[in-house]
N, C-alpha and C positions, 0 to 999 in steps of 0.2 A: 144708591145702591151699585150705580155706575162707576161711580165716583171711587166707591171701595174697592171694587172688581181691579179698575185702573191702578190704584194705589197696592194691592197684593201683587198684580203683575210686575209693577215696578221693583218692589222689594225683591220679587224673584229673579227679575234682571240684574238687578245690583248684585245680587248672591253669584251668579253665574259670572259677572264679570270679575268679581275677585277673584273667583276659583282660576278664571283664564288669566287673571294677572300673573299666577304663580304657575300654571302648566303652559309650557311652550307650544303644546299643539291646539289650545284652545283660545280662540280669540276673546279679548275683552271688549273694545271698541265697538263692536257692533251691539253687545248687550248693554252699554252705557247708552248708547244710542236707542235703544228702544225703553230703556228704564226713564230716561230724559222725558221721551214723549208721553209715555204712561203717568209721569209724575206732573208734567205740565196739565193733563186734563185732571189731576187727582189732588196735589200738593204742592201748591208753589215753593212752601219751604223746602222740600226735597229736591224739586228742579233746582233749586237757586244752590243748594250743598253741591249736588253733583256738579254745576256749571262752575262753581267757585273751589272743587276739590284740586287739590295739588295734583294728583297723578292723573285723573281722568278728564278733570275740566278743560285743559288746552285743545285736547283731541276733539272732544265734543263741540267747544265753540267753533273751532275751525270748520267742522263739520257742516254745523249750523248755519254759520256765516257764510262759507265759501264753498261748501260741498268738497271741502279739501280734507286730505288724509296726508297727517305729518309724514316729513320723509323716514323718520326713524319707526315709525309704526308701520309704514310700507316696507322696510327692511325687516321688521320681526314678523310680519303677515305673510311674505314671501318665504323665509326661514321656517316658520311654522307650516307652510303648507309643504316645502319641500321633507321635511322632518316628517308630518302626517303621511305622505305618501310613501315614504320610506317604510315608516311601521307599518302600513298598510301591504306594502308589498311582501315586506318578510313574515309579518304575523299570519296574513289570509292566503299567501301564495295563491293568487287569483289566476284565473285562466287568462287568456289574452284579451278576450273581449272585455270582461270585467276591468281588467286592468287599464285598458283604454278609454273606457267609459270614465272611471274615475279619473284619470290623467287629464282627460278632457275637460272635466269640471274643473280640476285644479289649476289649468292653464287657463280657462275662462275666467276663474275668479281671480287671478294673478293679472292678466290683463285689465280686468275690470280697477283692480286697486293699483296699477302703475299708471292707468289712463287718467285718474283724479289729478285735480291741481295738489300741489304740496305746500299751497300757503296762499294767501290773498291775491286775488287776480290783478295783476298791472294793466293798469289803462294807459 
């Protein structure tokens, strides 16, 4: 039963990752990471499919093996955060406290993304 639940969640996260691949304000990498974790507990075939996937595989392997975020993914993530904040600002027209709280969240997220290695650690 638990394997089935992990499998369903894995498919759900893959679906979100594909949507995120086409929407600039929605990330895809984090959903691929979640999907791989679910498939690791439910379906080795789907886990292997993700790890070998042309689009998602390299970032997933970099994350698993080195805790790394590829430079191209970092650029897309930061640009997506800036674009997302701009949409939030224009669409919601928030008060100063909400605007600062959301900005703090995005800045914290950007700092985390930028602090991750960009590839294998050199020894």
